N, C-alpha and C positions, 0 to 999 in steps of 0.2 A: 810453593809447591817445587818441589826436585824435579828435575825430567830424567832424573838418572835411576837406572833399571839394569839389572843382573841378567834378562833379555830384554833386548832393546828392539826386539820384534813381535808380534800377536801372530804370525805366521807358526803357527803347529803347537802357539803356546797352551792353546786349551787345551788337544789334546793331553800334551808330557804333561798338564798338570794334575788331569783325573788317573794316567797312567801310576802317577808320584803315590794320591790322595788315596785310592784304593790298598794302596799296599798294606797299609796298618790294620784291615778285618780277612781275614782268609776268607770269609765267606762273601766276600763282596765282585763282582764280575763286571767287567765293562766291554760292552760293545760298542767299539770306539769308534768304527763306519756312524753310527750314531748318537754318539756321544751319551749315551745311557750307561748306568752303573744302576746293580740289581741287586738285593738280598737273595744270594742262592738257596738259604732257607728257609723262605716266606712258606706263609702257611695259606695253600690256595684254599681253604676251607673257610678262611673269616676274608670281609672285606680287606683290599688294596689302596692303600693311598700312594699317588704319583703326584711329584712336583717339579719342578723346574723353572729354569729362566735363562736369562745370560749370565755370561760367565762374569768373574769380577767379582762375587758379593758372596765367596766361599768365604764358612763353610756350604754357604746355600749353594746347591740343594745337596750334592751329593752329600756331603758329610752328615747330611740327615736319615743316609740309606740305612737301615738296620732293621732290628727287632723292637717294637713294640713304636714305630715310628712310620719311615715310608719302605717301600715295596720296592721301590725305583724313583730314579731320577732321570733328568734329560736335560741337558746342558746347551745352549745358544753358545754363538760369538759373544765377545768381549758387551755389554749390555745391549745385545738381543738377543730377540725369543728366537728358541729354535723354533727349526722348518714344523709342519705338519709330519709331512714322514719320519720321523726322528719320536715325533710322538707317537705316533701311531706305533713303532716299533716299541717302544717302553711300554706299555698296554699291554704287546704281544707276548715281552720278556717276562712279563707275571701274570698270566691269566687268573683268573679267582672263580669260583664255584659262585662266590655271595655277591661278587660284581665290583669295580674299582671305582673311584673317585681322583678326580683329578683336580687338586689344591693350587691355584694360581693366586698371584697378586695382581692388580687392576692396571695393568698398562695392555693399550690398546693390539698392541700386535700378540702378546701372550692372549689375548681373547680369544681374537682371531685365529691364533693354531693352533690353541687347546680348543676351541670353540670346533673348528672343522677338525679335529684329529678325533672327539667327540662323535660326532654324526658315523664319521669314517668306520675307527671301532667298533660303533652301537651296529651299525649296516654290515659289516666281517663277523656276529653275534653274542658280540662283547658288552656288558650290557653295566655302561657309562655312565659316571655322572661330573658336571664340574662342579667345584664351589667356590667362587670368585672373594676375593678379600682386597678389601680397601680401608684403609686405616688412619691416612696422613691427613691430619687433621689442618694443615696449612692452605689446605684448596678448600676453600668458601662455598658456600652452600647457593649463592647465587652466580651467575655467571659464566656457566660452566657444566653443559649437557655429559661430561667424560665420570664424574663421579670423582670420589678419592682415590687417589693413587696408592700402592701398598706399601709398608716399610715395614721393619722387623717384626711389627706383630702378628703376620704369620709366621713366625717357626712357635709362637704359645698356640695357634692354630690348631699346626700339624704335632704337636705335641700330647696334646688334647683327642685329638681326629684318633691319633697314634693308638695311644690309649684307651681309645672306646672301639676302637676295630680289632687288636687285640686282645678285648675282655672278651670278644664274640658276641660284639654290635649288630645287628640288620645293616642293610645298604640304607634303607633309609631312616632308623634311627642314627647312625654313623654321620649320613647325608645331613640331616638337619640338627643338629647339632652342630656340625661346621656352620651353615648357614645362621642360627642363632648367634655362633659365638663371635661370627666378623662384622656382625653386627653393633658390638660389643668393648670395641678396642677402638682407642684413643692415641695417637701416636703422634709426635712432631719429631724431625730431626734439625739438628744445626750445625754449623762448619766455622770451621777458622781460616781453610783453604780447602777449595777443590782438589782432588787428586788428575795424575796425567796417566794416559793411556798409553803402554807401549807404542810405538810406531809411531804416534801422531806426531807432529810437529803443533797443529794448533795448542793453545796453552790461553786456562779459562784462569783468572788470577783474583782472589780479592786483594784491595790493596792493603796497604799497613794499616794494622789500627778498624778494620775491619771485622764482624763476624755478621755472615748472614745465616737469618733464621727461615726455617721453610723450606730447606735443602731436601733434594731428591739422592735417590741413590746412585744415581746415572750421570753423576756432575752438572744438577739441571739445576741452575741460578734457585734460591729461596723466595720466595713473596717479599720482603723485606731485609733489608743491609740493614745493622745498629753499628753505626759510629757516634761517639766514640767507642770503643766494645765495652760490654758492660762489662761487669765484674761477675763470676760463676754464680754466687747465690742469686744476683739480680737475670741474669739468663734463664737460668733453674727456675724461678719464680712467673716469667713470662711466658716459657715452657708448659709447665702445671696451669697454669691460666686459659692457655689456648685448647688443654685438654681435659680440663675438668668442668672448667665453664658454664655449665647449661645453660647460662642463660643468654648466650652471648651465639646473637643470631647468626653467624657466619659460618661459627665454629665449635657450636652446642651438641653435637654427634654423638653423646654420652648420656645418659644420666646418671648419677650415684646417686643413692639414697643413704640417710646414717645406718649402719651395722652391716651394708654390703660388703660382700669377699672377696677383696682383686687379687692382681696377680701385676706384678712390677718386672719389667723389661728393660734393660737397659745395654742396647748396643754399640756396641764400638764399633766404628765406620772402617778401623785397619790402621788408622797413624795416630791413635792416641795413648798415652804410656800407660802403664798397669797403673803405676804412684796416684794418677792423677785420678784413672777412672773408677779408683778405690773411692777418693775423695769424692766424685761428680756423685755415685752411687748415696755415698751417706750426705751428701748435700740434697740429695731429691730425697731421701727419708725424714729426713728433717723437717724439710717441710711440708711432706706429704701429712706427719703425725702434728706439725705445730700449724698450720694452712685451713688443711682440708677435713682434719681430723678423722685421715686413715691411716691404716698401717695393712700393705700390703702383707696377706698370709703366704703370698710363695714370692721370691723375690731372685728373680735371672740377670747374670751382667756378663759381660766377653764379647766376644766375634761372633754374635749372630748371625747375621748379615751385613755385612762390609760391600764398600766400595774402593777396592781397591786400597791404595793407601792413603788414603783420605781422614786429613786428622779432623774428626768428625765424631756425631756419633746422634745416635734416637732416644727416645724416651717414650713406651709404650706403657698406659693402663690396664689391662682387661676388666673387668664386669664380670666377674664368675657366678656373684647371685642371678643378677638378669639373664644371664644365660641362660641358668635351669628355670629359670619362669615360662624360658619358650623353646623348650624340649624335653624329653625324657627323661635325663637324668640328672638328679640332684648335686646340691653344693659338692657333698662331702664326696659321691663319684665322679666329679669333675677335678675335683683336687687329684683322686687316684689316679685317674685317667695321668694327670701332668705328674705325677711322682711315679709313673713305673721306669724301670730302669729299659735301657738303651744298650746298642750296642756300637752306635754312634759315632763321629768324629769329635762329635761335639762334646760328648758325655763322658769319653773312653778313647784318649789318643791313643794309649797303646793297643786295645781292645783286649780278645783271647788269640792270642797267637800257638798254644799248645798244638794244634792241631792246622801246619803251616800246608797251602799249598804253592806250587810252584807259584811262578809270573807266569809261565805258559797257561796254565791252566784258569791264571784268573782272566786270564785279558784272549775274551773270544773272537774265533774267527771270526774271520769278514763274512756275511750272508750272502751267498748264491744272489745273484743279480735277478733281478723280478722281469718275469715276462712283459715285457712295454707295449703299452696299445699303440696298434697300427692305425694309420689311416683307413679309414673305409672310401675307395675309392670311386663309389656311388653314390657317396655324400662331401667327397670333397672338391676344394676351389682350388684351380691351380691358373696364373699366370705366367708370362714371358717368366722364363728363370734367372737370365738375365737381369732382369729387371726386380723380381725381386731378392736375390742377392745384392745388388747395388743398394735397394733401400735400407737391408738391414745391415749393411756396413756399415753405412752410412752413420743412420742411429747409433750402432754400437759405439764408432769410432768416434761421436760429440758425445757421448756418454763421459766416456773413458775419459774426454779431454777435460769436460764439465765440471769431472768428479773432486780436486780441492777444493773448488769454490762450494760447490755443495757441501760438502766434510765443514766447511768453516760456520759456513750459516747451521748447521747443525749441529754445533758444537756450542756453538751461540745461543741455541735456543731449542737443545736437549742432549742426547747423549753421543750426536757427533758420527754415526755409523751407516745414515742415508748413502754419501755420498759412494762407502765403501758398498754397501749395499748392491745399488746400482752399475757400479764397474766391475761386482763379481756378476751379475745376470748379463752385463756386455760384455767380459771375455770369456765367460763358458759359452753365448752363443756364436763370438767371430772363431774359436774352439770347433764347434760342431758344423762351422760355415765351411771352416777350412777340411772338414774329414764329406763335403760334399750335400751338406745338408738340404741346399735350395737346388740343385742342380734336376729335379722332377719338375719344380714351378709348386709344390706341394704348400699351399698357407696352413691347413689339415697338418703333414707333417710339423710347423713353424711352430705353429700352437702348441702341439702334443709335446716338442722337446723345453721351449718353452714355460708350458705345468712343468717339468719334469727337474728345468732347471731352479726355477723357484721353491720348489716343493725340498729339493734336497742341498742347496748352497745356499739359500736367499732367506734368510731367516727376519726376527725384528717385524715391526707396521709397516712397512711396507711390503719384506716378502708373503706375510699374510692376506693383503687387500690384492696383490697382483695375484697370489696362488688363487686366489677363490673367480678375481679377475677372468683369465687364463682361461680355466677351468669352463667357466660360463661362457666364457665368447666363443671358443671353438664347438662348445656345446650347440649354442643359438647358432654357427656359420652352417653346421651340418645339418641342422631344423631347418632351416629358412634357403636350402640349396637350390629351390627350385626362382632364388629372384637372381641368379650367378650371371643374367644376363643383363643385369644390372646391376653393377657394382655397387655404387653408392649406394642404392636402397638395401641392398643385401647386410650390408657394414653397418650405415643407419640401424637397421634394428635387429642385428646382431648385439651392435656396442647397447641400443637402449636396453635389451632384456641382460644383459650381462651386469648392465648398472644396477637393474631394479633388481638382479641375483640379488647381487656386492651388500644393494641395501638391506639385506637382510640379517646381516652379521655389525655393519657399521651404519650411526644413525649420522655420519655423514653428508655434508650437503654444500652445492654452492653458498657461499661464504664464512664457511665455519675455520679456514685458511688451514688446506688439507690440501692432498692429492687429488681429490672429486673435485675442487677448482677451475684444475684444468681436463678432468676427461668429462666431466657433464656439459660445460659448453663445447667440447671438442665433438664429441656424439651429437648434441641439439644441434647443431647450425652446420653441422657437413648431412645432417640428412635434412637438412631443410635449402643450404643453396650450395654441396658441395663440398669435397675436399681439402681445397686450398682456401676456401672461405673459414672451416672448423678448423683449420692449425694455427688462424689467423684469432679468433676466438679462443685456442685454448693458449697462446702469449698473454691476449689480453687479462686470460682469468690468471694465469701462473703474475702474472703483473701485477695484477689487485692484489694477492694476497700481501704485501709489502704494506698497509696500509689496512689491511683488517686484524678483529681481535680476534685470540686462537680460541677457538670452542672446545677442540677436541685435542688429546695426543698430546706428547708430554710440552708443547710450549703451553699451552692451558696454564701452567703452574706458575707459570713466570710473566707471563704477556699480560695479564690482567691488571697487574702490578705496573708494567713499565709506563713511563711518562713520555716516552718516544711516539711520535706522530707515525713516522716508519721505521719499520721493522724490517731484518733481510725476508728475500722472497722466503715462503714456504719451502724448502728444498724439496721436501716430495709431487708439488704443485709442478715447482723447478726442471726437475728431474723427468717426468713426465712428458712436460713440454718439448724440451731439449731433445728426448726423445721421435713426439712426433713431430717436431719440425726437422729432423735427421729422416728420416722416414721422406719428408717432400724433398728437403736435399737428392736424395741418392736418384725418388723420382727425376726430378729435372737434371739430375745430371747423365742418368740413364738416358732421357728421350735424345740431351742432347748430342750424348756418344752415337746414339744411332741416327743420327741426322747424316 
């Protein structure tokens, strides 16, 4: 794997890429502040589709904005979901009289942020629904509660749903089509090596002569390493068996009956040559015909959903006939939706440039700053300003110091963004402290600032969890302010309420190897025996994740097959513990100075 890049840092890279990508189609506009690309010619009298996710998968998702496909897309940082605030901005960029459908892949961060954005958009008067696509059969049915993760099968979903929406389908019809189709996709990926993210020092690479089966698009290791590497024919054979053998108790997600019409998608992860991709598609079609008596009615191959420059690919088979049995559209209509011509990057690199707009016309001015919610003095909780400052600064400094280790652990187990997400939040809070955030001693002001930081700057799974957590925590503190004379009781009650609300969006519990392994013990024990004991419980909870079997998040997809008895600590749980312990250290330090 090469670490050489033209742009050697990820700083500003996503925004710069978006400015370049939209240049091919003069109908596209970019809200750079929110990283939202939208089609200025969309029809608001029809259902609109909005999708998005982490960057690094181009042309997904910006490349699919255009006629007969997406009305808007929203991009997060590299391999990290966009924030709730960004997604709401995408909905508001393309308001529809019929309603909007958010179409996402099954990753925890995306589900959290898009789910919360769906609720916020509906509260603002939009009519939104969400379709989640999980198509990766390498994720077995047993041992995980998170479900299948998303691969490039989602692109077929966007294509068909986009065609149905443009044909005038109702919100119910298009939504039901999306749900039905999402359950009829079988995908799997294989990689010759992992990709390298610009600006990161960590390197995850395969050994010479290894091929990894069941890899994810975020550098997650697969569920099985094949060594010595099989031939192309043998590898394709294994992949198709995983996708098509409905008798497989772990991976038989989709049933295929004789005569069912199917669609084949083969996605280049970014580093496969066109020469080999052509040969690969031929090998797949030959084996489908000979071994499975299947001849796809449509075949699409190329850069559908990439993983930067990874020498890898995925195979997706969609059962169009089974989809039609579970929605109001016929197979012929299904195929016509898939065939609908688009003006997207995928289908038309050049686009129609007869009526060009200037670059200034395409780039949307930054929106006016929203009026921020302010603390209600009647429900505020205030402490000594110097103490508050000390605790927050100590927690931020501890997180920044821990970032390299957190990034290293997350690179081993996931996509590597956890440490950077914590660091982004910590540095942003330090900037706010430098501007006097803690001078009044208002804890509510701090929580409001944290809400804004998480919503606007922290994507990914961690950002989604923390966003819901801080909103709920602030609301709970305000609601129970009558307990202010007993701070431990106030915080215990507020934390319990916040975690209960967070449980509406994530099933994570103690033992699932997530950030909840820190937060739940901390809240429980603090309520029973005070802050210091709560911190010790958080430390024990974070440390215990080293021996846990992952049950949620991206680590799920590899952790089940690891033979190691001890993994790195879960970076989310460890980072939360570092922050909590940092608060305690700041409290002790300030008390000593006062004495």
